[in-house]
NUZAVEX-650258 format. One record per residue: x negated, y, z of N, C-alpha, C, O in turn; residue in one letter. Coordinates in steps of 0.05 Angstrom, whole numbers, plus 5000, padded with zeros to 4 digits. Layout:
N
XYZXYZXYZXYZA/...
% end
This chain:
294
498349765000500050005000498250255000496450275016M/498850444982497250684980497550865004499450845019S/495651055006495751245028498151425026499251495047G/498951505002501251684999503751555007505451675021T/504151304999506551165007506651105037508851115049S/504351065049504251025078505051275093506551275112M/504051505082504751765095507751815092509051905111T/508851755068511751805064513351625083515351715094T/512551375085513951195103513851285132515751265147R/511451385140511151485168513051725173514351735194A/513151915154514952145158517852055158519552165173W/518551845142521251745141521951625168524251665178F/520151475180520651355206520851565228522251525248L/519351785225519451995245521852185242522352345259M/523252155220525452345214527552365236528252585243L/528552135247530552165268529552315293530952475304P/526952265300525752415322525552715316526052875333L/524752775292524453065284527153195285527353425294L/529253065275531953185275532853225304534053435310V/532353035321533053065349531553295362532753445378M/528953325357527453535369528353805359528553995375M/529053825333530054085323532754155336533254385342I/534453945340537053995352536854075381538354245391A/535053935396534953975425533154205432533654355451V/530954255417528954455424529054695405529154925413I/528954625379528654845359531055035358530555285360G/533454935357535755115355536155285380536555525378W/536055175404536255345428534055555429534555775438P/531655485421529455685421530055915402529656145408L/530955845378531656055358533856225368533856475365I/535856105381538156255392537256435414538256665417D/535356345431534356505453532756745442532956965453T/531256695421529656915409531557135398531157375403I/533657045385535557245375537057385397537457625395G/537657245418539057365441537257575455538357775466L/534657535455532857715469532657985457531758175470S/533558015432533558285419536258425421536758615406F/537958335439540558455443540958535473539358465490T/543058685477543758755505546158585515547858685530D/546258345505548558165511548758105541546758085555A/551258075550551757995578552257695578552857575557K/552157575601552557285603555457215595555957015583L/557357385603560157355596561057595581560857825591V/562157545557563157775542562257755513561957535502G/561957985500561257995472558257915468556757885487T/557557885442554857805435552858025440550457965440G/553658275444551758485450550858625424551158525402G/549558855428548459015406545458965403544058905422N/544559005379541658975373540159205385540859435380F/538159145402536559355415533559335408531959485420V/532859165390530059135382528359025405529158825418G/526059145409524259045430524559195457522859185474I/526859335460527259485485527159305509526059375530D/528359065507528358885530525558805538524858805562N/523858755518521058675524519558915536518058875556Y/519859155525518459385535519259455563517559515580A/521859445569522859505596521959295616521259365639K/521959045608521158835626518158845633517458815656M/516458895613513658915618512859155635510959145650L/514459365632513859605648515259605675514759785691A/516859405680518459395705516559315728515059125726N/516859455750515159395774515759125785513958985794F/518359045785519058785795517758555779516858355791N/517558595753516258385737513258375743512158155746F/512058605746509158615751508558485779506658335782Q/510158555799509858445825510258145825508857995838R/512358055811512957775809510757615795510057395802T/509557735774507357615760504957565778503657355778L/504357765795502157745814502757525834500957365841I/505257515844505957305864505757035851504756845864T/506657005827506556745813503656655809502956425814T/501956845800499156775795497756705821496156515822A/498356845843497156785869498056515879496356355888W/500556455876501656195884500255975868499355775880F/500056005842498855795825495855755831494955525833A/494355975835491455955839490955815866489355625867I/492255905887491655795914492655505916491155335926I/495055455907496155185910494554985894493954765903S/493955055869492454865852489654825862488654595862V/488255035871485554995882485654815907483954645909A/487554855924487754685948488454405941487354215953A/490154365921490854095913488453945900488153705905E/486854095885484553965873482553875895481553645893M/482054045914480153975935481253745952479753545957V/483753765961484853555978485053285962484653075973L/485753305936486053065920483452925917483352675919G/481253075912478652945909477652825935476652605935V/478052965957477252855983478852605990477752406000L/481452605984483052375990482252135972482151905981A/481552195947480651985929478051865938477651615937A/476152035947473651925956474051755981472651545984L/475851835999476451676022477651406015476851196025L/479651405997481051165990479450985971480150755967L/477251085961475450925945473550755961472250575951N/473450815988471750656005473150396012475550366011Q/471550206020472549936028472949926058471049916073D/475449926066476149906095478849766098480349756079F/479349676122481749526127484149716126484149936138K/486249636112488649796110488649996088490350166086G/486649966070486450156048488850146029489750356020R/489849906024492149876007494650016018496150146003G/495049986044497350116057497050416056499050556050V/494650516060494250806060494650916032495651136029L/493850766012494250855984497250875978498151065965R/498750675987501650675982502950915997504751045986A/502150966021503251186037502651456024504251646025L/500351486011499551735999501351805976501752045970M/502451605963504151665940506951775948508251905932I/507751725973510451795982511152095978513252155967L/509352285986510152565982510652635952512552785946P/508952525935509352575906511852435895513152545877W/512452205906514852055897517452175906519552135893A/517352325928519852445938520852655918519352805907L/523552665914524652885897523953155910523753185934P/523553355893522653615903524653745922523953875941T/527253705916529353815934529153685962529453825982V/528653425963528353295989525853406003525953456027V/523653425989521153536000521653816011520753876033N/522953985995523454266004525254266029524754436047A/527254096030529054086053527554006078527954116099T/525753806075524153716098522453936109522253976133L/521154086091519454306100521054536111520054686129W/523454576102525154786115525754706143525854886161R/526254456149526654366176524154396193524354466216L/521854336181519354366196518854656203517854716225I/519554836185519055126190521355266205521155506210Y/523455116211525755236224524955406248523455316265N/525955656250525055836272526255756299525355866320P/528255576300529455516326528655236336528255206360E/528555036318527854766327525854636309525654386309Y/524354786294522354676275520054536290519254616311G/519054326277516854166289514254326290512754296309A/513854506271511354666270511254846294509254866308L/513454996299513555176322513155026348511755106366N/514454786350514354626375511454536380510454556402A/510154446359507354346362505454576369503854546387A/505654796355503855016361504355136388502455226401L/506855146397507455246423506355066445505255166465T/506654806442505754616462502654616463501554556484Q/501354676441498454686441497354946451494954986454L/499155136456498355396467497455586445496255796452G/497955526420497055696398499155916391498556106378L/501555876401503756076397505056126424505455956440L/505756386428507256456452510256426449511656376468D/511156456424514056436418514456326390512656346373A/516756216385517356106359517456336338518256556344Y/516556266314516456466292518256366269518656126265R/519156556253520656486229518756486205518356696193S/517556256200515456246180516456316152514956436136W/518856236146520056296119521556566119522456656098L/521756696142523256946144521557186146522557416147G/518857156145517057376147515457396121514357196112E/515357626108513957656083510957586085509757496065P/509757616108506957556111506257266112503957186107G/508257096119507656806122509256626102508556396099T/511356736090513156576073511656446050511956206045A/510056596035508656496012506656276020506356076006L/505156326042503256126051504655866059503655656053T/506955896072508555656080509355496055509355256055A/510155646034510955506009508555365996508855145986L/506255495997503855375985503155115999502454915986I/503455116026502854866041504854646033503954416029V/507354716031509354516023508754405995509054165989A/508054585976507454505949504954325948504954135933D/502954395963500454235964501053955975500053755964C/502653935996503253676007504753505987504453265986W/506453635971507953485951506253385928506653165918K/504353545919502953495893500053405895499053315874N/498753425918495953345918495653045913493552965904F/497652865920497252585913496952535884495552335876P/498152695866497752655838494852695830493752535815L/493552905841490752945836489052725847487152635835V/489852625871488352415884488552155867486552015865A/490852095856491151855840489451875815488151675807L/489452105802487852135778484852115784483351975770I/484052235806481152225814480451935823478251845817A/482251805836481751525845481351345821479651165822L/483051375801482751215777480051265763478851085753A/479251525763476651585751474351475767472251395756A/474651455793472451345810472051055805469850945809L/474150915796473850625790471950585766470850365763Q/471550795749469850765726466950825732465150785715A/466350915756463550975763462050715767462750545783V/459850665751458450405754457250375782455950555792P/457650145793456650085820453650085821452450155841R/452349995799449449975800448150245800446050275812D/449450445787448350715788448550825816446650955826I/450850775830451150875857449150735875447850865892V/448750475872446850325888443950425883442350445902A/443350495858440650595851440250865864437950915874A/442251035865441951295878441551265908440051425921S/442751055920442251005949439450915953438150995973L/438350745935435650655938433650885935431650895948V/434351075917432651305913432751515936431351705936D/434551465955434751645978436551885974436352075989G/438351875954440152105949442252115972443451915979A/442652355983444552396004447452405992447752395968G/449452416010452252426000452852645981454152605960P/451852895986452353115969451053085942452353135921L/448553005941447152975916448352735900448552745876K/449152525915450352295901452952375888453552295866R/454552545902457052635890456552825867457852805846F/454653005870454053205849452953085823453853165802R/451052905826449652815802450552535792450052465769F/451952385809452752115801455752095796456651985776V/457252195816460152155815461652375799463352315783I/460852625804462352845792462452835761464552905750L/460352755747460552745718462852565708463952615687P/463452355723465652175716468352295723470452205713Y/468452495740470952615749471752855733474052935733L/469852985720470353245707472653225687474553385688V/472553035669474653005648477452965660479253115654G/477752755676480452705689481352945706483753005706P/479553065720480353295737481253535720482953685729L/480053565697480953785679483753735670485353925668M/484453485664487253415657489153485680491253605676V/488353405704489953465728490253765732492353865740A/488053905727488154195730490054325711491554515718L/490054235686491854335666494754285674496354475674V/495354045681498153965688499154125712501354225711L/497554135733498354265757498554565754500354695766R/496754685739496854975736499355055721500755255728T/500054915699502454975684504954945701506755105701I/505054725716507354675734507554885755509754975761E/505354965767505355165789506155435778507455595791A/505355495753505955755742508955785736510056015736F/510355565730513155585724514855455747517055365742K/513755465771515155335794517855475799518055725796V/519855315806522455435812523755285835524555405855F/524055015833525754865851524954885880526754935897D/522454835886521654835915522055105928522755125951I/521455325913521755595924524755665926525555795945I/526255585906529155655907530555515931532255645944W/529855275936531055125958530155245985531855256004V/527655325987526555406013527155696020527755766042M/526855876000527056166006528756325987529556545993T/529356205963530856345942529356605934530656805925R/526756605937525256845929524757045951523257235947G/526057015973525757205995523557116015522156926009G/523157266036524557516044523357756029520957766024P/525157946023524358186009522858125983520958265976A/523657915969522557825944519557765945518157765925N/518557695969515757635972514957365961512557315957S/516857195956516256935945517656895917517856665908T/518557105906519857085880517857035857515957195854R/518256825842516456755820517856825794520156915793T/516456795772517556875746519956705739521856815728L/519956455745522256285738524756375754526956365744S/524356445779526556545795527556815784529956865784I/525756985776526457245764528157205739530057345734L/527357005722528956945698531756855706533756955694V/531956685726534656595735536356825745538656845738Y/535156995761536657225772537557415750539757515750Q/535657465732536357655710538557555693540357705686E/538457295686540457195667543057115680545157155668A/542956995704545356885716546457045740548857085742F/544657145757545657305780546557575771548757665778S/544957715754545657975744547157965717548058165708F/547357725706548857675681547857845658549457925640Q/545257895657544058035634542657835617540257785619R/544257715599543257495583541057585564539057435559A/541257825552539257925533536557955546534557855536G/536458105568533858155582532857895595530457855597S/534757725604533857465615532557295594530557155600G/533657295569532357145548529657255541527757105536A/529357525540526757635534524657565556522357505550S/525557565581523757495603522957195601520657125606L/524857025594524256745591522256695569520456525571A/522456845547520556815525517756925533515756815524L/517657135549515157235559513757025576511356975574I/515256895594514156685611513256445593511056335598V/514856375573514056155555511456225541509756055538T/511156475532508756555518506356545537504156455529L/506656635562504456625581503656335587501256275588L/505556155590504855875596503555755571501755595574V/504455825547503255715523500355805520498555645514T/499856065525497056165524495356025545493055955539V/496455995569494955855590494355565582492155475587L/496355425571495855155563493855135540492154945540A/493955315521492055315499489155365509487255235500A/488955555528486255605540485155365554482855295552A/486855235570486054995584485354765565483354625569Y/486954745543486354525523483654575511482154385506A/482954825504480354885493478154815513476054715506A/478654875539476754815559476354515563474054425567L/478554365561478354075563476653965540475053785544V/477254055515475753965492472754035495471053875488R/472154275505469354355509468054175530465754095526K/469454115551468353945572467953665562465853535568T/469853555547469553295536467253275516465753085515A/466953495500464753495481462053505494460153375485G/461753665516459253675530458653415545456253345549S/460753275553460353025567459252805548457652635556A/460252815523459252615504456552695492455452545476T/
% end
């Protein structure tokens, strides 16, 4: 069979999937783009054409700028903490000790829990009246009185980052643990014979095998953290005083709470563009890392 006929047959077999993707993704995207150039409301007429006014107003809006900073801060801190905790957990679980299998299974639980359940659990932990965190810190003498961790602008975002890290660091740990299985035992043994300490052994023997998989984990977690919605919405709904409002929550409020469908669509497309640029930059970084490793 010639190459041309093979290509034609491949496209023919892919046709149902392409039609489905166009119907599910392509048409809603085109409709959202058209909606973003109007002043349409969520309920009512289709709205009037306003050009790029929605984009200009949104980019110049202080709430958007503040929310963008909050989102970036949440993504940077949470992903950095998850990478560090994930690698440390993987190094621990890669050791040979009794009960390692049970500990590996328990580590998966936070990641396996639905996000809504995870968020609800942490709301109970942070509860200002009967929360476990306040009780523990008070009994240890670290607090004089119970605090509202999710009700104070100075602590709410940090509390959310802790909850997000607890939920997602097992994913990084699993990826790193799988990569550690590929490290040749003889190389590790040789480094021990040569007198390499734990830090040098990690830096020069183990880390080169972790770089590629960790870059994939970094890409996935950064994109997810940048468009986070569910855990924050369940725990704080963007409050107090909008101190935990992220871009996804701002899109929801603009389109559904304030019923400004046109500006909500423009904001959604801005967020999509930011995530796409971020993903493209990370993909280039992954390719560069993979190329240098080979």
